[in-house]
C-alpha positions in Angstrom: -0.2 0.0 0.2 1.6 3.7 -0.9 0.9 6.5 1.1 -0.2 8.5 -2.0 -3.7 11.0 -1.7 -5.2 8.0 -3.9 -7.4 6.5 -1.3 -6.1 2.5 -0.7 -8.7 -0.1 -1.2 -8.0 -3.7 -0.5 -10.4 -6.3 0.0 -10.9 -9.1 3.1 -11.3 -11.9 1.3 -14.5 -14.9 2.1 -12.3 -17.4 3.3 -14.9 -18.0 6.0 -18.6 -19.4 4.9 -21.3 -16.5 3.9 -19.1 -13.6 4.3 -19.8 -11.6 7.3 -23.3 -11.6 7.1 -24.8 -13.8 10.0 -28.7 -14.2 8.0 -30.7 -16.9 6.7 -31.6 -14.5 3.7 -27.9 -13.0 2.3 -25.9 -15.1 -0.1 -24.9 -18.6 1.4 -21.5 -19.8 0.1 -19.0 -22.2 0.9 -15.4 -20.9 1.3 -12.9 -22.4 -1.5 -10.1 -21.9 -3.3 -11.5 -21.3 -6.2 -14.0 -18.3 -5.0 -11.2 -17.0 -3.6 -8.9 -16.7 -6.6 -12.0 -15.1 -8.4 -11.9 -12.3 -6.0 -8.5 -11.3 -5.2 -7.8 -11.7 -9.3 -11.0 -9.1 -9.9 -9.6 -7.2 -7.4 -6.2 -7.1 -8.9 -7.7 -6.3 -11.9 -9.7 -3.5 -10.9 -6.6 -2.0 -9.2 -7.2 -2.4 -5.9 -3.9 -2.7 -3.7 -4.9 -5.4 -1.2 -6.4 -8.5 -0.1 -6.4 -9.8 3.7 -7.8 -13.2 4.4 -9.0 -13.4 8.3 -8.3 -16.5 10.7 -11.1 -18.2 12.5 -10.7 -22.0 13.6 -14.0 -22.2 14.7 -17.5 -20.5 14.4 -20.5 -19.0 15.5 -22.8 -22.1 14.8 -26.5 -21.2 14.9 -28.7 -21.7 11.5 -26.1 -20.6 8.8 -23.7 -22.9 10.6 -21.3 -19.4 9.9 -17.7 -19.0 9.5 -17.9 -23.0 10.4 -16.5 -23.5 7.4 -13.9 -22.0 7.4 -10.2 -21.8 5.2 -6.7 -21.9 6.8 -5.2 -18.1 6.1 -1.6 -19.0 5.0 -2.0 -22.0 3.0 -4.8 -19.9 1.1 -2.5 -16.6 0.9 0.0 -18.7 -0.7 -1.6 -20.4 -3.5 -3.0 -16.7 -4.3 0.2 -15.6 -4.3 1.3 -17.8 -7.6 -1.7 -16.9 -9.1 -1.7 -12.6 -8.9 1.5 -9.9 -9.8 0.5 -7.0 -8.4 -1.7 -7.5 -5.7 -0.2 -7.2 -1.9 -1.7 -10.7 0.3 -2.1 -10.3 4.1 -2.7 -13.3 6.4 -3.7 -13.8 9.7 -1.8 -15.4 12.2 -3.0 -16.8 15.7 0.2 -16.3 17.8 -1.8 -18.7 20.3 -1.5 -21.5 17.9 1.8 -20.8 16.1 5.1 -20.4 17.3 6.7 -17.4 15.8 9.7 -18.6 14.5 7.2 -21.1 12.5 5.2 -17.9 11.6 8.6 -16.0 10.1 9.8 -18.8 8.1 6.2 -19.0 6.7 6.0 -15.4 5.7 9.7 -15.8 4.1 8.5 -19.0 2.3 5.6 -16.8 0.7 7.5 -13.9 0.1 9.7 -16.2 -2.0 6.3 -16.9 -4.2 5.3 -12.8 -4.9 8.3 -10.6 -3.7 7.5 -7.6 -1.4 4.2 -8.7 -1.3 3.4 -10.0 1.4 2.5 -8.9 5.5 0.5 -10.9 8.6 -2.4 -9.6 10.5 -1.0 -10.3 13.8 -4.2 -11.9 15.7 -4.2 -11.6 19.3 -7.8 -13.7 20.2 -11.0 -12.8 21.7 -12.9 -16.2 21.4 -11.9 -18.7 24.3 -13.6 -21.2 22.1 -11.5 -21.7 19.0 -8.4 -22.6 22.0 -10.0 -24.5 24.2 -11.1 -26.6 21.7 -7.0 -27.6 21.3 -6.4 -27.5 24.9 -4.9 -24.3 24.1 -6.0 -21.7 26.0 -3.8 -20.3 28.5 -6.5 -19.3 30.9 -8.8 -16.0 31.1 -5.7 -14.0 32.8 -4.5 -13.8 29.3 -6.7 -11.3 28.0 -5.1 -9.1 30.6 -1.8 -9.9 28.5 -2.3 -10.4 25.0 -0.6 -7.8 24.0 2.6 -8.8 25.9 2.3 -11.8 23.9 1.8 -10.5 20.9 4.8 -7.7 21.5 7.5 -10.7 22.2 6.1 -12.4 19.5 6.7 -9.4 16.5 10.3 -9.1 18.4 11.3 -12.7 17.8 10.2 -12.7 13.9 11.3 -9.0 13.2 15.1 -10.6 14.7 14.6 -13.6 12.5 13.6 -11.5 9.0 16.1 -8.8 9.9 19.3 -10.7 11.2 18.3 -14.1 10.3 19.2 -15.1 13.6 17.3 -14.7 17.1 18.7 -15.1 20.7 15.5 -13.4 22.0 14.8 -13.9 25.7 11.3 -12.9 27.0 8.9 -14.0 29.3 6.9 -15.8 26.9 9.3 -17.2 24.0 13.6 -18.3 24.7 15.8 -18.5 20.9 18.8 -20.0 21.3 20.8 -18.8 18.4 16.9 -19.4 16.5 18.3 -20.0 12.6 16.4 -17.8 9.6 17.5 -18.1 5.8 16.3 -16.9 3.5 15.8 -13.9 4.7 12.6 -12.1 3.2 13.8 -9.5 0.0 11.1 -6.9 1.5 10.1 -5.6 4.6 7.4 -7.8 5.9 4.6 -5.3 6.8 2.6 -6.3 9.9 -1.3 -5.1 10.2 -3.3 -5.4 13.9 -6.3 -5.0 14.7 -6.7 -3.3 18.1 -9.1 -1.4 19.4 -8.5 -1.1 23.2 -5.9 1.4 24.7 -3.7 -1.8 25.1 -4.3 -2.8 21.2 -3.9 0.8 19.9 -0.4 1.4 21.7 0.9 -2.2 20.5 -0.2 -1.5 16.9 1.7 2.2 17.3 4.4 0.9 18.1 4.6 -2.9 16.1 2.6 -2.5 13.0 2.9 -0.4 10.0 -1.3 -0.2 9.6 -4.3 -0.4 12.3 -7.7 -1.8 11.7 -10.6 0.8 13.3 -13.9 0.6 13.4 -16.6 2.6 12.2 -19.1 1.2 14.4 -22.1 -1.0 13.3 -24.4 1.5 11.6 -26.0 2.1 8.0 -24.1 4.8 6.0 -21.8 6.6 9.0 -18.4 5.6 8.1 -17.2 8.6 8.9 -19.4 8.7 12.3 -18.0 10.0 16.3 -17.2 6.6 16.8 -14.5 6.2 13.9 -13.0 9.5 14.3 -12.6 9.1 18.4 -11.1 5.6 17.2 -8.8 6.8 14.9 -7.7 10.2 16.8 -6.3 7.8 19.2 -4.4 5.8 16.7 -2.9 8.9 15.1 -1.5 10.4 18.7 -0.5 7.1 19.8 1.7 6.9 16.4 2.9 10.6 16.8 4.1 9.1 20.5 6.4 6.3 18.8 7.3 8.5 16.2 5.8 6.1 13.5 4.2 6.2 10.4 1.2 4.0 11.2 -2.5 4.2 9.5 -5.8 3.2 10.0 -7.6 1.2 7.9 -11.3 1.7 8.0 -13.2 -1.6 7.6 -16.2 -0.9 5.9 -19.3 -3.7 4.4 -20.8 -2.4 1.5 -24.4 -3.5 -0.2 -25.1 -1.6 -3.7 -27.4 -1.8 -6.1 -28.6 0.6 -9.1 -31.0 2.4 -6.8 -31.0 3.5 -2.7 -34.6 1.9 -2.6 -33.0 -0.9 -4.5 -30.0 -1.3 -2.2 -32.3 -0.6 1.0 -34.6 -3.5 -0.1 -31.8 -5.9 -0.5 -30.5 -4.6 2.9 -34.2 -4.9 4.8 -33.8 -9.0 2.8 -30.7 -9.7 4.7 -31.8 -8.1 8.3 -35.1 -10.2 8.0 -33.3 -13.4 8.4 -30.9 -12.4 11.1 -29.3 -15.5 12.8 -29.7 -14.7 16.1 -28.4 -18.2 17.6 -24.9 -17.4 15.7 -25.1 -13.2 17.3 -25.5 -14.9 20.7 -23.0 -17.4 20.4 -20.6 -14.7 19.4 -21.6 -12.0 22.4 -21.3 -15.3 24.3 -17.7 -15.0 23.5 -17.3 -11.8 23.8 -18.4 -11.4 26.7 -15.4 -14.1 28.5 -13.1 -11.0 28.7 -15.0 -9.2 31.4 -12.0 -6.4 32.4 -12.2 -5.5 28.2 -12.0 -2.0 28.0 -15.3 0.1 26.5 -13.1 0.7 23.5 -12.1 -3.3 23.2 -13.4 -5.5 20.3 -14.5 -7.8 22.8 -16.9 -4.8 24.7 -18.3 -3.8 20.8 -19.4 -7.5 20.4 -21.3 -7.3 23.4 -23.3 -4.6 22.7 -23.6 -4.9 18.7 -27.4 -4.2 17.2 -29.2 -7.1 16.7 -29.0 -7.0 12.5 -27.0 -9.0 10.6 -23.8 -7.1 9.6 -21.7 -8.6 11.6 -20.9 -5.4 14.5 -20.0 -4.0 10.5 -20.0 0.2 9.6 -22.3 -0.9 6.3 -22.3 2.0 3.1 -25.9 0.9 1.6 -26.9 2.4 -1.3 -26.5 3.5 -5.3 -23.4 3.3 -7.5 -23.6 6.8 -7.0 -24.0 6.9 -2.7 -21.3 4.2 -2.0 -19.0 5.8 -4.5 -19.9 9.6 -2.2 -19.8 8.1 1.2 -16.3 6.6 0.0 -14.8 9.9 -1.5 -16.1 11.2 2.6 -14.2 8.2 4.0 -11.0 9.3 1.9 -11.2 13.0 3.1 -9.7 11.8 6.8 -6.3 10.9 8.0 -6.4 7.5 7.2 -4.0 5.0 4.8 -7.1 3.5 3.4 -9.9 1.1 3.7 -10.6 -2.8 3.3 -13.9 -3.8 1.5 -16.4 -6.5 2.5 -19.0 -7.3 0.2 -22.4 -9.0 0.4 -22.1 -11.2 -2.7 -18.1 -11.1 -2.6 -17.6 -12.0 -6.9 -20.9 -9.9 -8.0 -19.9 -6.9 -5.6 -16.3 -6.8 -7.1 -17.1 -6.8 -10.3 -19.5 -3.9 -9.9 -17.9 -1.8 -7.4 -14.9 -2.1 -9.9 -17.3 -1.6 -12.9 -19.8 1.3 -11.1 -18.8 2.6 -8.4 -14.8 2.8 -8.4 -14.8 4.9 -11.8 -17.3 7.3 -10.0 -14.4 7.9 -7.1 -12.6 11.0 -6.7 -10.6 9.2 -4.3 -9.9 6.7 -6.8 -9.8 8.5 -10.1 -5.7 8.0 -11.0 -6.3 4.6 -10.3 -9.7 4.4 -13.0 -7.2 6.2 -15.3 -4.2 4.3 -15.0 -6.8 1.5 -15.5 -8.0 2.5 -18.4 -4.8 3.6 -20.1 
């Protein structure tokens, strides 16, 4: 992702079934390599700057079996690295499940497939059932020290990537002449999704980007919630003297007219899987000391809607383009988009929304050249 004035765009690819809409009446699909390849190749075709895959090893269940079907992030991105040429690719690592030295080597391997195009999203973990099902949950005290754990994790990886060797000694990790060759061809960029105070500080110190939530409202992408979260990141980055930018996570539900788009979203809402949402809320409530800005707190207090605690842009092609141009005026690095129907959504975005965006005019011109 460059730091030019052009709004940088990413896509949060459908590595889990049915994407981010928790509904019986939304598009229903299972995650496959073929589906994700089609989405990412189309995104690259339309000038998207990056694609990111989450990691989820246990879903929410319910009538829709929400996210019960999930691919693995690094192996998926390795496959996508081999079939793309320009787009940057980010895999997500669950730090409790994979040792940092192994992840550092996995990253170096994918970098050899797509030199300079690979990065990692650091996932500290909030859903205890993902880890307790494997006997790998360290206990709920982990909520209090997870960013200390992630800090040591990142330091081990950075040692290996930059020096090819690590002798790091910490509370959670001990390296003894640990080696890594070949080193990656370029710095491995890191993303975090810290919303709490400690999470934001971690991102400012050790990451290149941090996902910023814009809340869970409809067509409120630059509301007070987003401005507050983004200002905390800006201040933390300034304190650290680092260039760390926000990536705003937004869902797009678009159609030819505003009325048609809202009718579609209302149809999805009518099929909301409340059983799956209840599971998500219950898991979010395990962190009893979560601060008011945290992801867990947002999970607990999310509205009973299908859009998975996700700020959603609902409207015509022109309306969505205008709202994204408004987002681009904020001090951010870019946005990461989610679509209700990913294949059609990417196609509609590339052909009907992006050409109307003032903040993507240079990309549109380059694609037409």
